Backbone bond lengths (Angstrom), bond angles and torsions (degrees), N, CA, C in turn:
res aa  C-N    CA-C-N  psi(-1)  N-CA   C-N-CA  omega(-1)  CA-C   N-CA-C  phi
1 M - - - 1.467 - - 1.469 110.18 -
2 H 1.260 115.23 -48.63 1.468 116.47 -177.98 1.506 112.59 -62.48
3 G 1.303 117.56 -35.25 1.490 119.85 178.43 1.513 112.09 -66.52
4 T 1.326 116.61 -38.38 1.458 120.92 178.65 1.518 111.68 -65.14
5 E 1.333 115.34 -41.81 1.469 119.82 179.76 1.514 110.10 -63.19
6 R 1.350 113.90 -39.71 1.495 115.61 -178.68 1.548 109.81 -66.26
7 Q 1.322 118.13 -38.12 1.460 120.64 179.54 1.523 110.87 -63.70
8 R 1.329 113.85 -41.53 1.463 117.48 178.81 1.527 111.07 -65.49
9 A 1.295 118.27 -39.02 1.434 119.94 178.75 1.534 112.98 -65.24
10 W 1.362 112.88 -43.13 1.494 115.56 176.10 1.520 112.25 -64.15
11 R 1.312 115.86 -38.14 1.465 119.22 179.83 1.563 109.17 -64.49
12 S 1.309 116.87 -41.83 1.465 120.44 178.32 1.511 112.09 -62.37
13 R 1.348 114.63 -42.16 1.491 118.80 178.37 1.519 112.28 -62.90
14 L 1.366 115.27 -39.48 1.470 120.31 -179.53 1.538 109.98 -65.57
15 Q 1.289 116.50 -41.32 1.479 119.27 178.45 1.532 110.14 -65.49
16 T 1.287 118.12 -39.02 1.492 120.27 179.25 1.516 110.94 -65.69
17 W 1.375 115.06 -43.74 1.496 117.50 178.17 1.537 110.10 -64.40
18 S 1.326 118.78 -36.12 1.464 121.61 179.93 1.522 111.76 -62.77
19 R 1.388 112.78 -44.54 1.460 116.61 179.28 1.527 111.85 -63.75
20 R 1.383 113.77 -37.86 1.478 117.95 179.69 1.546 110.75 -66.06
21 L 1.336 114.54 -41.18 1.476 117.23 179.63 1.518 111.57 -66.99
22 A 1.316 116.69 -39.59 1.487 119.62 177.96 1.527 111.00 -63.04
23 G 1.329 116.73 -40.80 1.465 120.47 177.32 1.494 113.37 -63.91
24 A 1.353 114.95 -40.63 1.446 118.76 177.61 1.514 112.90 -65.47
25 A 1.384 115.51 -38.90 1.469 120.12 177.87 1.515 110.50 -63.19
26 S 1.325 119.79 -45.63 1.485 121.87 179.93 1.526 110.13 -64.32
27 L 1.347 118.72 -38.44 1.461 119.97 179.35 1.551 110.63 -65.28
28 R 1.349 114.02 -39.22 1.449 118.29 178.68 1.537 110.38 -64.79
29 N 1.323 116.27 -41.62 1.477 120.08 177.72 1.544 111.91 -61.49
30 I 1.310 113.23 -38.90 1.483 116.26 178.99 1.529 109.08 -66.51
31 L 1.317 116.60 -42.42 1.458 118.82 -179.21 1.526 109.10 -64.12
32 Y 1.336 117.56 -40.93 1.459 119.52 178.47 1.542 111.78 -63.05
33 A 1.327 115.79 -40.42 1.465 119.87 178.61 1.533 110.72 -64.46
34 L 1.328 116.20 -42.91 1.488 118.60 176.89 1.514 112.20 -62.19
35 L 1.344 115.25 -39.92 1.447 118.90 178.57 1.521 111.32 -64.52
36 V 1.309 117.71 -40.66 1.453 120.84 178.58 1.562 111.21 -64.45
37 L 1.345 114.09 -40.99 1.468 118.13 177.83 1.531 111.49 -62.73
38 L 1.325 114.17 -42.94 1.452 118.15 177.83 1.512 112.99 -61.25
39 L 1.369 114.10 -41.34 1.480 118.35 178.65 1.522 109.85 -66.23
40 L 1.310 118.18 -39.47 1.508 119.42 178.20 1.506 109.72 -65.81
41 D 1.331 116.37 -42.83 1.476 117.61 179.70 1.527 110.87 -63.32
42 W 1.305 116.73 -38.79 1.471 119.94 180.00 1.543 110.02 -67.24
43 A 1.347 116.94 -36.99 1.468 120.12 179.29 1.532 110.41 -70.84
44 V 1.342 115.07 -39.34 1.466 117.89 179.90 1.547 112.03 -67.56
45 S 1.304 116.99 -22.21 1.470 119.21 179.38 1.533 111.14 -63.02
46 G 1.310 118.06 -15.62 1.463 120.71 176.53 1.501 113.98 -84.33
47 V 1.340 116.65 -2.31 1.468 119.66 177.60 1.526 108.73 -92.10
48 R 1.338 115.71 127.72 1.461 119.17 -176.91 1.531 110.03 -136.49
49 V 1.321 116.34 133.72 1.456 120.72 178.38 1.549 107.74 -98.80
50 I 1.361 114.74 118.14 1.457 119.94 178.50 1.526 108.14 -98.11
51 R 1.309 118.24 126.31 1.458 122.63 -177.36 1.518 111.78 -72.06
52 E 1.339 115.39 166.70 1.466 119.69 -177.00 1.518 112.77 -63.35
53 D 1.336 118.50 -31.08 1.445 120.58 -177.90 1.516 112.04 -94.38
54 E 1.342 117.19 16.48 1.477 121.36 -175.84 1.528 111.14 -126.63
55 Q 1.327 112.95 161.83 1.457 121.44 166.25 1.524 106.77 -131.54
56 G 1.312 117.19 145.32 1.481 122.26 -176.01 1.511 110.95 -103.66
57 V 1.304 117.57 125.91 1.457 123.89 175.47 1.521 108.26 -97.46
58 V 1.333 117.21 117.54 1.467 122.55 -176.33 1.533 110.43 -95.02
59 L 1.298 116.10 125.19 1.501 122.22 178.22 1.525 107.10 -110.18
60 R 1.323 115.30 131.21 1.463 120.72 174.23 1.517 107.64 -114.52
61 F 1.314 114.56 108.71 1.479 122.20 -173.69 1.526 110.31 54.24
62 G 1.325 115.62 39.26 1.454 121.62 175.71 1.511 116.35 87.51
63 K 1.340 118.64 -0.70 1.459 123.13 -179.60 1.539 108.54 -108.62
64 V 1.353 115.56 136.62 1.444 119.49 179.51 1.516 109.53 -70.95
65 V 1.340 117.27 127.00 1.458 120.71 179.37 1.520 112.47 -114.43
66 R 1.349 118.94 -28.06 1.451 119.17 -179.84 1.526 108.97 -168.29
67 V 1.342 114.83 167.72 1.440 122.09 176.75 1.518 107.89 -120.83
68 L 1.324 116.35 128.61 1.469 121.81 -175.86 1.522 111.10 -99.42
69 P 1.325 117.45 137.18 1.479 120.18 174.10 1.527 108.49 -79.19
70 S 1.349 114.13 -178.67 1.451 120.27 -178.38 1.515 111.27 -67.94
71 G 1.350 114.81 153.90 1.468 120.10 -179.40 1.514 109.72 124.56
72 M 1.371 116.40 -175.33 1.465 122.29 176.45 1.508 108.78 -86.42
73 R 1.296 118.08 121.00 1.453 124.09 -175.20 1.534 110.30 -124.11
74 F 1.333 115.36 153.41 1.458 121.63 -178.47 1.521 109.18 -118.75
75 T 1.304 114.48 132.72 1.485 120.49 177.14 1.521 108.43 -132.95
76 L 1.306 116.41 171.05 1.463 118.65 174.83 1.525 109.13 -68.91
77 P 1.338 117.02 146.53 1.457 119.50 -175.36 1.528 113.06 -64.61
78 W 1.294 115.13 158.90 1.481 121.83 174.44 1.518 108.41 -65.99
79 P 1.318 119.38 140.99 1.462 129.09 8.81 1.523 113.98 -97.12
80 I 1.318 117.86 16.72 1.446 119.81 -179.46 1.533 109.59 -71.52
81 E 1.339 115.75 -50.96 1.466 119.14 176.03 1.501 110.14 -129.41
82 R 1.296 113.84 151.32 1.477 121.24 -177.79 1.533 107.45 -138.78
83 T 1.324 117.83 139.57 1.458 123.34 -177.41 1.521 110.16 -114.63
84 I 1.358 114.82 130.07 1.448 120.12 175.43 1.519 108.32 -114.39
85 A 1.343 117.71 122.48 1.440 123.10 -179.82 1.530 109.50 -86.40
86 V 1.345 115.11 133.09 1.479 120.96 178.08 1.529 109.14 -124.97
87 K 1.296 117.16 130.01 1.462 121.98 178.65 1.536 108.03 -76.71
88 T 1.338 116.10 113.24 1.479 119.42 -175.33 1.520 112.69 -105.00
89 T 1.317 118.96 -10.56 1.466 121.92 179.74 1.530 110.90 -105.55
90 E 1.309 117.85 -6.49 1.462 120.51 -178.46 1.521 108.96 -75.14
91 V 1.327 116.44 127.45 1.486 121.69 178.43 1.526 108.35 -91.66
92 R 1.308 115.91 123.71 1.463 121.47 -176.22 1.528 109.00 -108.21
93 T 1.317 115.04 152.34 1.464 120.32 -173.70 1.524 108.71 -113.69
94 M 1.374 114.59 133.14 1.436 121.22 176.78 1.526 109.18 -127.82
95 P 1.322 121.44 110.53 1.455 121.43 179.47 1.523 111.69 -79.05
96 I 1.324 116.02 144.75 1.460 123.29 176.22 1.554 107.13 -120.17
97 G 1.307 115.80 123.62 1.467 120.70 -178.93 1.494 113.68 95.85
98 Y 1.311 117.28 -4.47 1.484 122.08 175.65 1.517 108.42 -162.53
99 R 1.325 116.39 173.32 1.457 122.15 -179.57 1.533 108.04 -120.73
100 L 1.333 115.68 137.82 1.456 120.26 -177.89 1.549 111.26 -59.20
101 V 1.310 116.08 -41.65 1.457 118.58 -178.26 1.539 110.92 -62.73
102 D 1.341 115.78 -43.95 1.464 118.95 178.45 1.528 112.36 -67.11
103 A 1.342 116.58 -34.93 1.469 120.85 177.92 1.514 110.65 -64.58
104 V 1.333 117.53 -40.75 1.489 121.10 177.90 1.513 110.98 -64.14
105 R 1.335 114.92 -39.93 1.478 119.42 179.67 1.511 115.12 -78.67
106 G 1.353 115.32 -8.19 1.459 119.06 -178.38 1.505 114.57 82.03
107 I 1.340 117.03 17.54 1.443 121.71 -179.57 1.543 109.09 -89.23
108 P 1.316 118.83 124.13 1.459 120.21 -178.52 1.531 110.92 -71.66
109 P 1.343 116.45 151.62 1.479 118.29 178.20 1.532 112.06 -68.99
110 T 1.300 114.72 158.99 1.467 119.83 177.86 1.529 109.73 -77.97
111 P 1.329 119.24 156.62 1.474 120.83 178.82 1.505 112.35 -58.61
112 K 1.333 117.96 -30.88 1.476 120.51 -179.37 1.513 110.16 -65.70
113 E 1.335 116.49 -33.42 1.478 120.02 -178.60 1.492 113.37 -79.15
114 V 1.330 118.49 -35.55 1.438 121.59 -166.36 1.540 113.90 -105.03
115 E 1.315 117.60 -16.64 1.475 120.76 -174.83 1.526 111.94 -90.11
116 W 1.339 116.29 138.98 1.466 123.04 179.41 1.539 106.89 -136.24
117 V 1.339 115.37 164.87 1.449 120.80 -175.53 1.541 107.16 -121.62
118 S 1.340 116.19 127.93 1.455 121.60 179.50 1.512 111.24 -81.68
119 G 1.320 115.77 175.83 1.458 120.85 -179.92 1.507 113.90 -66.45
120 D 1.338 117.80 -26.44 1.472 119.91 176.55 1.543 110.30 -98.65
121 T 1.328 117.04 30.38 1.465 125.76 173.09 1.507 112.67 55.71
122 N 1.302 117.72 44.48 1.435 122.88 171.38 1.538 109.80 -109.77
123 I 1.311 116.50 140.79 1.447 121.84 -179.31 1.538 109.80 -91.70
124 F 1.294 117.40 137.00 1.473 121.77 178.36 1.508 108.90 -146.06
125 N 1.335 116.76 159.62 1.450 123.76 178.12 1.527 108.99 -99.70
126 L 1.328 116.24 131.58 1.465 120.09 -178.89 1.532 107.18 -141.27
127 T 1.337 114.93 135.42 1.458 122.00 172.42 1.523 108.83 -131.29
128 L 1.300 115.65 143.65 1.461 119.92 175.79 1.506 110.56 -148.98
129 T 1.324 116.13 161.85 1.464 122.22 -176.73 1.533 109.37 -120.86
130 M 1.337 114.22 124.20 1.459 119.13 176.54 1.544 108.59 -99.02
131 K 1.320 115.15 136.95 1.441 120.97 174.41 1.526 108.68 -119.94
132 Y 1.326 117.16 126.91 1.450 119.92 -174.04 1.529 109.91 -140.10
133 A 1.330 115.27 162.68 1.452 123.14 179.23 1.533 108.81 -139.52
134 V 1.333 115.54 166.81 1.458 120.77 179.50 1.548 108.17 -84.24
135 S 1.329 115.87 125.95 1.445 121.10 177.97 1.535 112.15 -101.04
136 D 1.336 117.45 -33.48 1.463 122.47 178.29 1.520 108.41 -130.93
137 P 1.346 119.15 104.89 1.455 119.71 -176.05 1.521 114.92 -63.43
138 V 1.329 116.56 -30.30 1.477 119.43 -178.92 1.542 110.60 -68.54
139 D 1.359 115.82 -49.81 1.435 118.37 177.65 1.516 111.69 -63.23
140 Y 1.333 114.60 -38.60 1.496 118.97 179.40 1.514 111.52 -60.29
141 L 1.327 117.95 -41.60 1.437 120.62 -176.94 1.499 114.52 -76.49
142 F 1.339 118.20 -42.78 1.432 120.65 -166.18 1.539 114.44 -110.73
143 R 1.348 117.08 -12.16 1.473 117.86 173.45 1.528 111.85 -99.28
144 I 1.317 116.40 -37.52 1.453 119.66 -177.42 1.517 111.08 -110.51
145 G 1.302 115.80 -55.19 1.459 120.94 -177.08 1.501 112.82 94.43
146 P 1.330 117.35 141.60 1.456 120.08 -177.58 1.500 113.57 -59.09
147 V 1.321 118.26 -32.58 1.448 121.07 -178.16 1.517 111.27 -68.33
148 E 1.328 117.91 -39.07 1.464 122.08 -174.48 1.519 113.44 -91.56
149 A 1.332 117.51 -4.85 1.485 120.08 -175.85 1.525 111.99 -61.74
150 D 1.325 116.80 -47.95 1.466 121.24 179.80 1.546 110.19 -59.24
151 F 1.315 115.51 -46.86 1.460 120.79 -179.12 1.554 110.38 -61.04
152 L 1.313 116.55 -41.03 1.462 118.52 -178.63 1.534 111.00 -69.17
153 V 1.309 118.66 -41.80 1.454 120.72 177.51 1.524 110.75 -61.52
154 R 1.315 117.31 -42.47 1.460 121.07 178.56 1.525 112.21 -62.31
155 R 1.314 115.77 -48.68 1.470 118.78 -176.15 1.519 111.93 -68.91
156 A 1.339 117.23 -39.15 1.484 119.93 177.72 1.511 109.82 -63.19
157 T 1.302 117.64 -43.88 1.466 121.77 -180.00 1.537 110.86 -64.42
158 E 1.321 117.10 -45.88 1.476 120.69 -179.76 1.548 110.36 -62.05
159 A 1.300 117.83 -40.17 1.487 120.13 -179.82 1.532 111.15 -64.70
160 E 1.325 116.02 -45.84 1.484 119.32 179.93 1.504 110.76 -69.49
161 L 1.313 118.56 -35.61 1.452 121.06 -179.77 1.524 111.30 -68.47
162 T 1.322 117.39 -37.34 1.459 121.84 177.63 1.515 110.44 -60.90
163 Q 1.358 116.43 -45.32 1.456 119.63 179.76 1.521 112.66 -68.21
164 L 1.331 116.56 -38.16 1.469 120.68 -177.42 1.524 111.28 -66.86
165 V 1.312 120.18 -50.24 1.456 121.09 -176.09 1.503 110.65 -68.24
166 A 1.370 116.96 -20.84 1.462 119.27 178.54 1.548 111.90 -71.27
167 T 1.333 117.63 -12.40 1.445 122.48 175.76 1.519 113.95 -98.92
168 M 1.341 117.43 3.12 1.456 121.46 -176.25 1.538 109.96 -120.85
169 T 1.334 114.37 153.01 1.475 119.90 176.29 1.513 109.15 -85.36
170 I 1.325 115.45 161.82 1.467 119.95 -178.46 1.525 110.10 -66.15
171 D 1.331 118.12 -33.68 1.477 120.09 177.80 1.522 110.82 -63.53
172 E 1.325 116.97 -43.79 1.466 121.22 179.18 1.512 110.15 -63.68
173 I 1.339 117.25 -41.94 1.466 120.59 -177.42 1.508 110.92 -65.55
174 L 1.341 117.36 -41.24 1.473 120.26 -174.46 1.543 111.36 -79.78
175 T 1.318 118.73 -14.75 1.479 120.79 -176.18 1.516 111.64 -112.55
176 H 1.313 116.69 -100.41 1.457 121.22 -171.89 1.524 113.80 -89.15
177 G 1.324 117.61 -0.89 1.465 119.70 -176.78 1.503 115.78 -82.03
178 K 1.345 117.17 -6.48 1.469 120.09 -179.63 1.526 112.23 -60.86
179 T 1.311 115.46 -45.01 1.482 119.29 179.50 1.516 111.06 -61.21
180 R 1.345 116.08 -41.17 1.459 118.61 178.83 1.525 111.51 -63.39
181 I 1.329 116.78 -40.13 1.467 119.96 -179.67 1.509 110.09 -62.70
182 Q 1.304 117.93 -44.25 1.465 121.88 -178.47 1.515 110.55 -62.17
183 Q 1.341 116.84 -44.64 1.453 120.14 -175.38 1.543 111.46 -70.85
184 E 1.357 115.67 -45.27 1.450 118.18 -175.09 1.532 112.20 -74.50
185 I 1.316 117.35 -34.77 1.464 118.57 179.41 1.525 110.44 -64.76
186 R 1.299 116.99 -37.90 1.477 120.70 178.62 1.548 108.76 -60.34
187 V 1.317 117.21 -44.58 1.482 120.01 -179.13 1.516 111.94 -69.73
188 L 1.337 116.11 -46.10 1.449 120.51 -175.43 1.544 111.65 -66.97
189 A 1.329 116.01 -44.33 1.474 119.47 177.96 1.512 111.31 -63.54
190 Q 1.335 117.83 -38.68 1.471 119.83 176.83 1.511 111.85 -63.50
191 Q 1.339 116.56 -40.77 1.477 119.78 178.71 1.528 109.50 -61.71
192 A 1.357 117.53 -44.49 1.450 121.31 179.50 1.525 111.70 -60.72
193 L 1.312 116.79 -43.79 1.481 119.21 178.86 1.539 112.46 -68.69
194 D 1.327 116.84 -34.87 1.478 118.90 177.20 1.517 111.75 -66.23
195 E 1.339 116.49 -36.23 1.468 119.61 177.55 1.524 112.20 -63.36
196 L 1.341 116.09 -29.07 1.467 120.96 177.78 1.533 113.31 -89.10
197 D 1.349 116.69 -0.49 1.472 120.54 -176.38 1.528 110.36 52.69
198 A 1.338 114.56 49.67 1.487 119.40 -176.11 1.503 113.11 -78.50
199 G 1.353 119.22 -17.96 1.420 120.86 -177.34 1.527 112.36 69.02
200 I 1.344 117.20 29.75 1.463 121.76 -175.76 1.557 107.15 -122.84
201 R 1.319 115.36 140.00 1.458 123.43 179.91 1.512 108.66 -118.06
202 I 1.377 117.60 123.14 1.435 121.84 175.90 1.521 109.51 -76.81
203 V 1.311 115.77 123.75 1.478 120.96 -178.38 1.513 111.26 -88.63
204 T 1.311 118.08 -57.32 1.485 122.48 179.82 1.516 109.50 -145.97
205 V 1.344 112.06 158.66 1.479 121.14 172.93 1.500 107.06 -130.77
206 N 1.332 116.92 121.24 1.451 121.78 -177.65 1.523 109.32 -123.69
207 I 1.358 115.73 124.14 1.433 120.13 176.76 1.540 110.40 -78.52
208 G 1.331 115.84 130.03 1.467 118.85 178.54 1.534 110.54 -80.95
209 E 1.306 116.29 -59.35 1.478 120.80 178.82 1.495 110.03 -155.22
210 V 1.292 114.30 150.57 1.479 122.42 174.30 1.518 106.38 -134.17
211 V 1.323 116.02 106.12 1.479 121.42 -175.32 1.534 109.05 -139.20
212 P 1.303 117.02 157.81 1.479 120.00 172.79 1.510 110.63 -68.71
213 P 1.311 117.16 161.54 1.480 119.51 175.57 1.520 111.85 -59.79
214 A 1.310 117.68 152.95 1.466 120.96 -175.44 1.521 113.03 -62.59
215 N 1.330 118.42 -32.14 1.468 119.53 -176.62 1.526 113.62 -78.37
216 V 1.294 117.89 -10.95 1.462 120.80 178.53 1.528 112.95 -125.21
217 I 1.328 116.15 12.19 1.463 118.58 -174.50 1.526 111.71 -66.60
218 E 1.351 117.88 -32.40 1.466 119.05 178.57 1.530 110.79 -64.20
219 A 1.343 115.71 -43.25 1.443 119.15 178.90 1.528 111.87 -63.48
220 F 1.343 116.35 -40.50 1.434 119.50 175.44 1.512 112.56 -63.36
221 N 1.330 116.61 -38.61 1.465 118.22 178.14 1.518 111.01 -65.23
222 D 1.348 117.38 -38.84 1.448 120.42 178.21 1.532 110.92 -63.01
223 V 1.341 115.28 -43.24 1.455 118.59 178.64 1.521 110.81 -65.58
224 S 1.335 116.50 -39.85 1.451 118.95 178.76 1.524 111.39 -65.51
225 T 1.328 116.12 -38.89 1.467 118.12 177.89 1.539 110.85 -64.91
226 A 1.353 116.34 -41.44 1.454 119.13 178.85 1.556 111.35 -64.18
227 K 1.319 116.03 -38.42 1.484 118.68 178.88 1.519 110.76 -69.35
228 L 1.335 116.39 -36.18 1.467 117.69 176.55 1.522 110.85 -66.46
229 E 1.331 116.46 -39.84 1.461 120.59 177.31 1.513 110.29 -64.34
230 K 1.315 116.70 -41.41 1.477 119.97 178.05 1.553 109.04 -63.07
231 A 1.324 116.84 -44.88 1.441 118.30 178.31 1.533 112.53 -62.38
232 R 1.354 115.96 -37.47 1.470 119.39 177.62 1.531 110.99 -63.14
233 M 1.352 115.47 -46.43 1.434 119.19 -179.79 1.523 111.76 -62.47
234 I 1.313 115.66 -39.94 1.489 120.28 178.46 1.521 108.75 -63.52
235 N 1.332 117.44 -42.45 1.445 119.95 179.33 1.529 111.48 -64.11
236 D 1.375 114.62 -41.77 1.448 117.77 178.30 1.542 111.49 -62.62
237 A 1.335 114.32 -42.75 1.487 118.57 177.30 1.522 111.85 -62.17
238 D 1.343 114.35 -43.20 1.482 117.07 177.67 1.519 110.56 -62.45
239 G 1.330 116.30 -41.59 1.475 118.46 178.61 1.524 112.19 -63.05
240 Y 1.360 115.61 -41.08 1.471 119.22 178.57 1.519 110.16 -64.23
241 A 1.367 114.76 -42.92 1.463 118.03 -179.44 1.532 111.10 -65.21
242 K 1.338 114.57 -39.84 1.468 117.37 179.57 1.521 112.06 -68.05
243 D 1.328 116.44 -25.02 1.465 119.78 176.69 1.511 112.05 -84.71
244 L 1.383 115.87 -39.19 1.444 119.74 -175.53 1.531 113.15 -74.99
245 I 1.331 114.58 -43.70 1.482 118.09 -175.68 1.512 112.22 -61.06
246 P 1.323 121.32 -44.78 1.473 119.66 176.65 1.520 113.27 -61.40
247 R 1.388 115.16 -38.42 1.461 115.94 179.31 1.529 111.24 -68.54
248 A 1.323 116.11 -37.21 1.472 119.56 178.17 1.530 110.32 -66.88
249 R 1.309 115.50 -39.51 1.460 117.96 177.45 1.525 112.11 -65.76
250 A 1.335 115.43 -39.35 1.446 119.54 177.61 1.532 110.36 -63.54
251 M 1.363 114.82 -42.80 1.478 118.18 177.85 1.502 111.52 -63.53
252 A 1.359 116.82 -41.20 1.447 119.31 179.38 1.517 110.57 -64.52
253 D 1.357 116.71 -40.64 1.475 118.57 177.90 1.521 110.88 -62.52
254 R 1.370 116.06 -41.21 1.456 119.83 -179.46 1.509 110.33 -65.04
255 M 1.345 118.27 -41.29 1.469 120.84 178.71 1.522 110.60 -65.35
256 I 1.329 116.45 -39.34 1.452 120.32 178.76 1.525 110.31 -63.98
257 Q 1.344 115.71 -41.55 1.473 119.26 178.87 1.550 111.65 -65.64
258 E 1.339 114.16 -41.27 1.474 117.92 177.00 1.518 111.02 -64.21
259 A 1.321 116.31 -40.79 1.479 119.49 177.53 1.535 111.61 -63.37
260 E 1.355 114.84 -39.81 1.467 117.22 177.75 1.504 111.15 -64.73
261 I 1.349 115.28 -39.72 1.485 117.82 178.64 1.530 110.78 -65.99
262 Y 1.351 115.57 -42.77 1.455 119.63 178.24 1.520 110.92 -61.74
263 R 1.313 115.56 -43.72 1.496 118.90 179.57 1.517 109.14 -62.65
264 A 1.341 118.36 -44.00 1.464 119.99 -179.66 1.512 110.51 -63.09
265 E 1.346 117.57 -42.57 1.448 119.72 -179.72 1.530 110.89 -66.28
266 T 1.343 115.98 -42.57 1.471 119.07 178.03 1.498 112.19 -61.88
267 V 1.318 116.23 -43.23 1.454 119.00 178.80 1.512 111.46 -64.07
268 N 1.353 114.47 -40.87 1.455 118.71 -178.61 1.556 109.27 -65.08
269 R 1.380 114.71 -44.21 1.495 116.39 178.24 1.508 110.93 -61.79
270 A 1.344 115.84 -42.16 1.448 118.04 -179.35 1.524 110.93 -63.42
271 Q 1.336 115.06 -43.17 1.455 117.93 179.05 1.532 111.00 -64.14
272 G 1.364 115.85 -39.31 1.483 118.46 176.76 1.514 112.63 -63.79
273 A 1.370 114.42 -45.00 1.451 118.20 178.55 1.524 111.34 -61.68
274 T 1.346 115.32 -39.86 1.479 118.72 177.93 1.515 110.38 -62.81
275 A 1.335 115.52 -41.84 1.484 117.86 -179.43 1.506 110.55 -66.07
276 R 1.349 116.07 -40.68 1.494 117.85 178.87 1.512 110.68 -66.12
277 Y 1.314 116.41 -40.00 1.460 119.21 178.19 1.535 111.12 -62.65
278 L 1.305 117.32 -41.65 1.463 119.02 178.99 1.518 111.01 -65.47
279 D 1.367 116.44 -39.66 1.452 118.84 176.44 1.514 111.19 -63.25
280 L 1.353 115.25 -43.27 1.446 119.06 178.87 1.532 111.75 -64.38
281 L 1.288 115.11 -40.13 1.451 118.01 177.49 1.513 112.01 -61.08
282 E 1.282 114.52 -40.18 1.497 118.31 177.92 1.525 111.12 -63.42
283 E 1.371 115.29 -42.53 1.477 118.75 178.72 1.544 109.55 -67.28
284 Y 1.311 116.39 -39.75 1.456 120.80 179.77 1.538 110.43 -60.75
285 Q 1.312 115.29 -41.90 1.469 118.49 -179.88 1.533 111.70 -66.44
286 L 1.340 116.04 -28.30 1.472 119.54 178.39 1.510 112.62 -81.53
287 A 1.374 115.54 -41.99 1.471 120.35 -178.05 1.498 107.56 -140.74
288 Q 1.290 114.90 93.65 1.463 119.15 -172.75 1.523 111.26 -70.98
289 E 1.351 118.11 -49.08 1.451 120.52 -174.81 1.540 111.74 -66.68
290 I 1.274 115.69 -44.61 1.489 118.78 179.83 1.512 110.33 -62.57
291 T 1.276 117.13 -40.27 1.465 120.35 -179.64 1.518 110.65 -65.88
292 E 1.329 116.53 -38.92 1.461 119.05 179.87 1.527 111.56 -64.05
293 V 1.385 114.54 -44.10 1.483 118.09 179.50 1.550 108.88 -62.54
294 R 1.286 116.73 -46.26 1.492 120.08 -177.95 1.537 108.93 -58.98
295 L 1.315 116.96 -44.78 1.475 120.70 179.44 1.501 111.95 -62.20
296 Y 1.395 113.94 -39.34 1.442 117.79 179.95 1.531 111.61 -63.18
297 L 1.337 114.47 -47.03 1.463 119.33 -178.81 1.516 110.39 -64.30
298 E 1.310 117.77 -42.96 1.473 119.50 179.70 1.523 112.24 -63.50
299 A 1.375 115.02 -35.60 1.435 118.64 177.73 1.513 112.57 -66.11
300 M 1.382 116.03 -41.90 1.460 119.74 178.95 1.544 109.81 -66.04
301 E 1.308 116.41 -36.75 1.472 118.69 179.15 1.528 110.71 -63.42
302 R 1.319 116.02 -35.35 1.464 117.62 177.72 1.521 112.33 -76.29
303 I 1.339 116.25 -37.87 1.475 119.66 -177.63 1.499 111.48 -70.87
304 L 1.370 115.35 -44.07 1.452 119.49 -177.37 1.539 109.30 -118.84
305 P 1.335 117.10 75.26 1.446 118.32 -174.46 1.509 114.48 -71.05
306 R 1.388 117.49 -30.07 1.452 121.01 -174.15 1.552 112.57 -102.89
307 A 1.289 116.76 -9.55 1.486 119.82 -176.23 1.564 110.09 -77.95
308 R 1.330 114.51 146.83 1.463 119.33 175.75 1.535 107.96 -81.73
309 K 1.307 115.93 124.91 1.456 120.48 -171.19 1.507 109.90 -123.22
310 V 1.339 115.41 142.21 1.461 123.84 178.04 1.510 108.14 -126.99
311 V 1.278 115.48 128.06 1.463 119.89 -179.44 1.521 107.95 -101.42
312 V 1.375 116.36 123.34 1.480 121.49 -177.94 1.534 106.95 -117.42
313 E 1.314 114.37 133.69 1.449 118.30 178.95 1.534 110.12 -97.46
314 D 1.278 115.57 125.34 1.473 120.83 178.20 1.526 106.68 -88.38
315 R 1.375 112.71 114.14 1.489 116.98 -177.13 1.504 111.88 -68.15
316 E 1.303 113.70 -32.48 1.466 115.56 -176.09 1.525 112.21 -71.09
317 G 1.327 111.14 -55.46 1.483 113.18 -176.82 1.499 112.15 -87.29
318 N 1.352 113.50 -4.53 1.455 116.70 -179.57 1.522 111.44 58.66
319 Q 1.403 115.21 39.93 1.466 121.49 -178.75 1.513 109.28 -122.93
320 L 1.316 115.75 162.65 1.464 121.47 178.60 1.531 107.55 -107.33
321 R 1.357 111.99 141.07 1.466 119.22 174.42 1.508 109.22 -122.54
322 L 1.274 114.89 144.85 1.453 120.89 -179.11 1.509 109.44 -107.83
323 L 1.360 116.85 121.96 1.444 122.32 -179.68 1.529 108.77 -111.59
324 E 1.336 115.68 140.87 1.447 119.07 178.06 1.495 108.38 -98.28
């Protein structure tokens, strides 16, 4: 009896130890599985999808090591490496002379925001819109920062705009100078941002409006009307001069030509008369009486072309008489 009870007790203890060992083995397997899952999850954390409009800046222990283009990219898991995605093709808008929030609400800008001074010390209102994008994500993130980017673009543009309009007259600014402002501000603001290594590219500059202040706009309109009238009168005078001067020159040329013709005819007549006189003189020297009679008869023919004339020879005095 006692031997049988001992065998049963040992058998019971063996079964208990087997169950305990089986439970410990399953717990260990679960722990191993969890550890593998954690390791896989940690390894997968290094996989990053960069969108088409983004570039990824990879930091290794806080230091920039490379920039990733768009697509599925692999990096070392966190905290070894970390990727910051930056939108590099997104065009952002920065208003100058007004605020987008106020414009949406219908709130007009303050005089401090919208008023500028021209080179001839005239005050005018000007608003423009800057559009920019990120050109270098590293400089954009760590030299300027996304929070300060808008502020930097605004201040750089305002500084360059203040200097530019100070070299222009109010007439130029209000008329044909708008295109010059747009072109030069884009170049000058870009140069200022490049000097700061801001990693920002100016896309476009669009002027919203350039007008005189409201309290003096009537005076500006009167001045503009007077200048337009002056320009119109100058244009009319130029047109009249351009029409009159060619006609006067043509008339002068015609008079000169007529004078040249008259001079040539007069000279020719004088030369012909001189030649006839010399011929007549030669004939007169050869036959004085005959030449005198011929000249007398020719003179009477010219003087009395229609009168009936009879020539009578006086035998005594050997002279001719003309009877009508």
